[in-house]
C-alpha positions in Angstrom: 112.9 154.1 98.5 112.1 157.9 99.4 108.6 157.1 100.9 110.1 154.6 103.2 112.3 157.1 105.0 109.8 159.0 105.3 107.0 156.4 106.7 109.9 155.6 108.9 110.0 159.1 110.2 106.5 159.4 110.9 106.3 155.5 112.5 108.8 157.0 114.6 108.1 160.4 115.6 111.2 161.7 113.7 111.1 165.2 112.3 113.7 165.6 109.2 116.2 167.7 111.4 116.4 165.5 114.2 117.4 163.0 111.5 119.8 165.2 109.6 121.8 166.4 112.4 121.9 162.6 114.0 123.2 161.5 110.9 125.1 164.9 109.5 122.8 166.0 106.7 121.7 169.0 106.1 117.5 169.4 106.8 117.0 171.0 103.3 118.2 167.5 101.3 114.9 165.8 102.8 112.6 168.3 100.4 114.5 167.9 97.8 114.4 164.1 98.2 110.2 165.0 98.8 110.2 166.4 95.6 111.9 164.2 93.6 114.8 166.5 92.7 117.4 164.2 94.4 118.1 160.4 95.4 119.4 160.1 99.1 123.5 159.0 98.3 124.6 155.9 99.3 126.4 156.7 102.8 122.9 158.5 103.5 120.9 155.2 102.7 123.5 153.3 105.3 123.3 155.9 108.0 119.5 156.2 107.8 119.7 152.2 107.9 121.7 152.4 111.0 119.5 155.1 112.8 116.3 153.1 112.3 117.7 149.7 112.9 116.7 148.6 109.6 118.9 146.9 106.8 119.7 148.9 103.9 117.7 146.0 101.9 114.7 147.7 103.2 115.2 151.1 102.5 115.9 150.2 98.9 113.7 147.1 97.9 111.1 147.5 101.1 111.8 144.2 102.2 114.4 142.3 104.3 116.2 140.2 102.1 115.3 137.0 102.7 112.3 136.9 104.6 108.9 136.1 103.7 105.7 138.4 104.0 104.8 137.1 107.7 108.6 137.3 108.6 108.3 140.9 107.4 105.1 141.9 109.4 106.2 140.6 112.3 109.7 142.3 112.4 107.8 145.5 111.9 105.3 144.7 114.8 108.2 144.6 116.8 110.1 147.4 115.3 107.6 149.5 116.6 107.0 148.5 119.7 108.9 150.5 123.1 111.8 149.0 124.7 109.2 147.8 127.0 107.3 145.9 124.2 109.9 144.5 122.5 110.8 143.0 125.9 107.6 141.6 126.5 107.6 140.3 123.1 110.9 138.4 123.3 109.9 136.6 126.5 106.4 135.7 124.5 108.3 134.2 121.5 110.9 132.5 124.0 107.8 131.3 125.7 106.2 130.1 123.0 109.7 128.4 121.4 109.8 126.5 124.9 106.4 125.0 124.5 106.2 123.9 120.9 110.2 122.5 121.1 109.7 120.3 124.3 106.2 119.9 124.6 105.3 119.5 121.3 101.6 121.1 121.2 99.7 121.4 118.2 97.4 123.9 119.1 97.7 127.4 120.2 98.7 128.9 123.3 95.5 128.5 126.0 94.7 131.7 127.4 96.3 130.4 130.9 99.4 130.4 129.0 98.9 133.9 127.3 97.9 135.4 131.5 100.7 134.1 132.9 102.7 135.7 130.1 101.5 139.2 130.0 100.8 139.4 133.6 
């Protein structure tokens, strides 16, 4: 669990002092966690999950409840995007959904589809 917390911090460029201030902890606690001298409290896990917009299952177990490995991979990519990347991804997914739902395509989107969405 602690490694997942530190991985999230590194991936998102968050320093321990900034996270500690945001969730009301003393930044020294992160050193204690990293050294294995303490474990995060339930309250800390909840606040960290909320801060990073992940579930407590992800922090505790390394997986989102009920998601497959592929779904987890997609979610990790999505979470790593900035706001613009997230918005483009949602538009792309909506277009894919619409295409598969109404056109019943059996193949991947064409280059024209991708250019239309990303353009």
